[in-house]
N, C-alpha and C positions, 0 to 999 in steps of 0.2 A: 480415593484420588481420582480426579477428573482430567482427562486429556483435553486441554484447551484447543479449540479450533476456531479460527477466524475466517470470515468470508468477506471478500470485497463485493458487496451486493449492488454492483452497477458496472458499466464500462463506458468509455468515452462517448460512444454512439448510441446509448440506450434509446431505443425507438419502439419498444413494445407498445401494443395498443393500450394496455392498462398503465395508468400513471404509476411511477415507481413506488411512491409511498403506499398506495393501495395494494400493489402487488406484494410489497414487503409484509404488510399485515396479513394478507391472505396466505402467504407462504411460511409464516413463522413456525407453525407446527411441523411442516415438512423439514425445515432447517433444524429444528430440535431433534427430529428423528435421525437426521444425518450426523448428529453430534456437534453441531455448531454451537459455540458458547458466546461468540462475539460477532456482531455484524457491523462492518464498516460501511456507513452510508455516505453518499457524496455530499459536497457542500450544500447546505440547505437554504442558504440565504440568496438574496437577489443579486444576479450578475448584471453587468452592463448590457449584455445581449438579451436580457429579460427572459421570456418564456422558452427560449431555445438554448439558454446558457447551460453548459455542463457544470458550471459553478465556480470555476477557477478564475474567472474575470470578475471577481467579487466587487460589488458596488456598495451595498448596505447590509452590514452584518446583523442588523436588528430586524430586517424584513424577511421573515420565513414564509413568504407567500401570503402576506397579509395586506400589503399596500399596493395601489396602482402606480407602479414605478417602472420605468424603462419599457413602457408599452405593454405591461403585463401585471396582473395581480398575482397569479400563481407563478411559481417557478416551473422549470421544465418537469419537475418531479411531482408537483401537486401543490396544495395550499398548506397553511400552517396547521390547521386542524387535522389534516390527513397525515402530516409529519408526526404530530404528537400521538396520533392513534397508532402509527406504525411502531413508534418507540414503545408504546404501551403493550401492543400485541407481542412484540419481541420479548419484553420483560415478563409477560405472563407465560411465555414459552421457555423461560429460563435463559434468555439470550440478552446480553448487554449490548447496547448501542455504542458504537465508536463514531463520534462526530468528526467530520473533516474540518480542520481549522486552517485557513489561509491567511497568514500573517505577513507575507512578504510584500504585498502590494494591494492597491485599490485601483478601480477602473471606472471610467464614465462620470467624471466630475460634472457638477451642475453649473458652475460659473467659471468664466475666464478670469485669470489674474495676470497682471503684468509683473514678470519676475526676471531676475538677473540669473543668467546661466553661462556655462562654458561647455562647448561641445567636446566630447572625448572620443578617442580612437576606440571603436567597438572591439578591436582585437587586443587592446591594451588600455583598460579604463583608467590607468594612472597617467596616461599621456593626453594632454589637452591639445586640441587641433583648432581652437578658436580663441579669440580674446573674449573677455566678459561682454555679453550683449544682453539686451532686453528683448524678451519675447512675450507673447500671450500664450498661456497654457491653461488646460482644464484641471486646475489644482484645488478648486474650492468645492467642497461637498456639503450641501445644506439639507438634502433629503426633503424637499418641499412637500411631498405627499405624506410623509410620516409626521410632519409638523411637531417635531420635538418629542413625540411619544417614545418612551423608554430611555431616550438620551437626547440632550440638547447640544451635544458636542458638535462643533463645526470643524471640519478638516480644511486646512488651507496649505499654502506652499511651505509653511514652516514645519509641516508634518512629514515632508517628503525630502529625500535626498537626490532624486533624479526622475526624469520623465523621458518619453520617447517620441513626443510630437510637439512641434511648435505650430500652433493654430494659425497665427498671422502669416507665417512663412510657408505654411502648408508643407512642412519639411519633417521627415523622419530622421531619427538619430538618437544618440544617447546624450542627454544634456544633464550635466551636474548642476544642481541648484545652489546658488549662492545664498547662504543663510548665516545664522550666528555661529555656525560651526565651520565657516569658510566654504570652500567648494570641494571638500574631501569626502570620500566615501567612508561608511562605517567600517569598523574592524569586524570582519565576518570570517567564518571558518575556512572558506575556500579562497585561495589566491589564484584560481584560474583566471585567465585574461587580465592578469595584474591584480585585480580585486573583483570578486564576483558578488558584491553587494547588489549591483543592479541586474535584474533579470528581465522585468517587463513592466509595462503600464506606469503607474505612479508608485515609486519605491518608498515604502514607509521608513521613516527615520526614527530609530529608537533612542537617539540621543535627546529627543524631546520628551521630557518627563511627563508632560500632559498626555502624550500619546500612550505611554506606558500605563498611566492611571486609567485612561479611558478603556483600554483593552482588558484591564483587570476588572473594571466594572462590567464590561460586556461579558466576560467569562462568568461572573457571578449571575448575571441575568440569564445567560444561556443555560446554565445548569439548573437554576431555579425554575426556569420555564420548561425544560425538556427532560432533565433527570437522566442524562447519558451516563455510561459507565467509564468512558474514557475518550481519548482524542487521538486522531491521526494528524500529525503536524506536517504541513506541506513545505517543501523546498527549504529545509532548515540550513543547508549549506550557504544560503544567501542572507541569513538573518543573524543578527548579533546574538550569540549564544547566551550572554548574560541576561538578556531580556527573557528568553525562553525559560531559563532557570528561575528567574524571578516570578514569571507568570505561573509556572507549574507549582512552585512552592506556595504561592499565594492561593491557588485553587485547592491544593491538598490541605493546607493549614486552615483555610476558611471553612471548608466543609468536612474536615477531619475524615477525609476519604482518600484511599490509595487508588487514584484513577489509573487505569491501564493507558499507557501512552506509547505510541509508536511513531517514529519520525522517518521522513523520507530524506535520505542523504544519498543521492544516486551516485554510486562509484562503480566504474567498470572493472578495474584491475589493480586497485591500490588498497589493500586491507589496512595499511597503516593510517590512511586518512580516516577510516571509521574508528580505529582504535584511539586516535588523537581526539576525535569528537566525543567518544565515550569518556575519556579522561577529562576533557574540558567540561563536560556536563555532569561528571561524577555519577554516571550510570543512572541518571534520572529517567531515562526513556529507553525503550527498545528501538532497534533500527531494522528496517527492511534489508534483507541480505541480497542486495543487487549483485554481489559478487557470485553467489551461488547461482542466481538466475543466469548470469552470463556463462558460467560453466555448463549449465544445462543446455543453454542455447548452442554453444559450441558442440556439445556432444550430439545434439539432434542433427546438426548439419554435417558433422564429420563421420557419422555412422560408425562402422567398425574400426575406423582409423583413430578414434578417440580412446584414450586410455582411461577406462572407468575407475582404475585405482586412484586417479587424481581428481575425481569429481568433487571432492570436498576441499581440495588444496586451495589455500589462500582465501577461504570463505570465513564469514563472521560466525556461522554456526559451528565451525570447527574450532575457532578461537574462543568465542564467548557464547556457548550454546544457550545460556539463559537469557541473553539479551537479543537474540536473533529472531526475527519474524521471517520465515522462509516462504517463498512463493514461486509459482511457475511463470505466470505473466500477470500484468496489470494494465490499467488504462493507458499508461505511457508507452508500454512496450508492444501493445497490440498493433496489428497492421494499419498503416497509413498515419501513425502517430510519430511525434518527433524522436522518440527514443526506440523506434521500432526494432524489436529483436525477438520476434515471436517464435516460440519453440515449435519445431515440426510436429505434426499431428502424431506420427508413428511413435515418437518418443514421449509424448505427454503422459501416458499411463505410467511409464517408467519414472518420469520426473515426479509425478504425484506419489508414487510408492516411496521415493527417496525422501520426500518431505513429510509425508503423513505417517509413516510406519516406523520412524526412528525416534529415539528419546530426546534428541537435541532440537531446540527451536520450537516456536509456535507456528504451525503452518497456516497459510492463507489461501483459501480457494478463490477462483476467479469466476465471476458470474457466467460468462459464455460457456464455460466448461460444464455447467449444469443445465443451461437453458438454450444454448446455441444463439446465434445472432447473424443477421445479414444486414449490411449497410453499404453505403456508397460515399466516397470522398475523393478528393484529388490526390494523386500520388506525387512524388517528388518532381516529376516532369510536368505536373499540372494537368494530367489527364484524369478524367473521371474513371474510377475503378471500383468495381463491386467486390466486396469481401464477404465470404461466408465462413463463420466460425462454427464448427460442429461440436456438439456436446460429446462428452466422453462416457460411453456406457459403463465403463469400469469404475467411474468415480464414486457412485453411491456405495458400492461394495467396499471400496478402499476406505471410505469414511466409516462404514459400519465396523470394519475390522479395527480401525483406529479407536473408535468409541468403546468397543466391547472387549477386544482381545489383545491389543498392542500394549502390553505392560510387562514389567519385570526387567531383569538383567539383560543387557544387550551384548551380544558377541558379534564382532565384525569379521567378515571374510572378504575384505577388499584387496584381493590378492591375485587377480587375473585381469589383464587389460580389457577383455571383452565379456567377462562374466564375474559379477560380484554378488555378495549376499550378506545377510546378517540374520540373527535370530533374537527373539525376545522370549525369555524363559516363562513369563506369566507369573501371576501372584495368586495367593489363596483368596484375596479379597475380590478378585475378578474371576468367577467360575468359568472354566473353559478357555481361559486366556493362555497365550503362548503362540508364537508364530515363527515361521521361517520364510524369508523372502529371498528370491533369487531372480536376477535379471540379466539380460544379455543384449548387447548391441551388435552381435554378429550371429554366429551359428547357435544351435541349441546348446544349452550348457548343463553341466552336472557338478555338484559340489557336496562334499562331506561336511556337515555342519553339526555342531553340538547345540541341543535345545535345553540341556540341563537334566539332571537326574529326576526331577519332578515329572518329566515327560517320558520317562523310561517305559517302553512297551506301548506307548500311545500311538494311535493311527492318525496320520495327517492326510488331508485332502487339499487340492488346489481350489481356493475360494474364487479364483478368477476363471475357473473352468477351462484353462488352457491345456492342462494335463489331466487325463481321466483316470489315472491309476492311483493307488493308495501307497503311502510310505509308512513303515512302522519303525519307530525309534528303538534302538537296542537298549540293553540294561543300563547303559550309561547316558542315554538320551541322545546318542549320535544317530544320524541317518544320512542317506544320500538323497538330495533333492534335485529336481530337474526344472528347467524352464525351456520353453520353445524359443526358436530364433527370433531375435528382435522383439522380445516381449518380457513381461514380468509375471512371475507366479508367486502367489501368496499362500503358503501352506499353513493351514489351521488344524487344530485338533478336531477330529471327526466327532460330531455330536452323537451322544448315546441314542 
């Protein structure tokens, strides 16, 4: 049995000297040693901001750094050959690539069209605040540099339900496009702001069957070209779920392959919203557990005032552990980003212990926690701010323990507001496996915990090096374990 481990191998401000695709290839063996089995790479196709695009302002899904478009041939992360080489290097290291798929919108149209629209209230997209009017908008995508290679499909205003810019008026807003479906938004999972179909740029309209067929053709081309193991689906709360169901079924049936799929449906405090989505999509995809992330965020800021007994309350991993992808932070929650909710540094080792060393969920590492990062951007007040994200020295050892030792029956001791723990009994298939984890958000802690009779008489040591004494389990596998104040200790069987 293998403990699956995902890594988000990028962050929003990736600015390392080495292009990301090349770094990915160079680091594949290192990731394998950590126990990584799946690597989520950023959108690989050309964005409207060309060579500086993080990838989410997607322009041409068929341009993987091959064509001179948007003032750049390469993407921010490298060219097509380097991307394919990165996927190949990961595969040779036993790591599957998870490709980021942005289906909500397109950006950077090539030609203007005169279209009929109505402006809507941005706080209530079901309320119109203008009569029907004609504007000029960048809604035609011809990809002139690609010249029809791979696909001759032309996107125009019939492919979109809304836009945010009227070129002739030089006016921002949310404009509902008048087309054969009227001026209504699609039925999407989220009813925030009345209807959350519209998020940004040119919103793709999946009521158009030609659009559906084109993106199924693209999916076939993308897999045939790259050979990824799965997909991360961006912003699914804004996309008609019946299309995503159709697309995933098409990909799995066409290639007779059970792709690993994880979707981003960002929810702060409403588990029911995720459960409804799981039911709506019949469990076709896993979901990032943003609810657990926000619990971890609260715990990191409230220190000893946070009740650790409740750390999993209201989370997806507690409700549906086989469908949850757990994470500490990601590119949206990192400092200076729209959903900023970055977990305090002191708590990050505890947070990683909570997602890496338990049986529920598939954990996802975040690039800066392995490699560090320094970057500058404007804060909410518009001031230039420098951010330094420091790597966690504990993370490689936590990953090693997950890979080699974190197996077997789990026993929970989530019974003290400031000190919680659990044990994994280990298995015969994993020599030396079996652990006891204890963590505190206040003073140093002690807890009697059972490790199972298979560990009777065994000596445990703290793999994190926080406690330097040894612990011996009694004839029934019980022992008293310790952790230092505001830290996590991971007790493992002492090697012979």
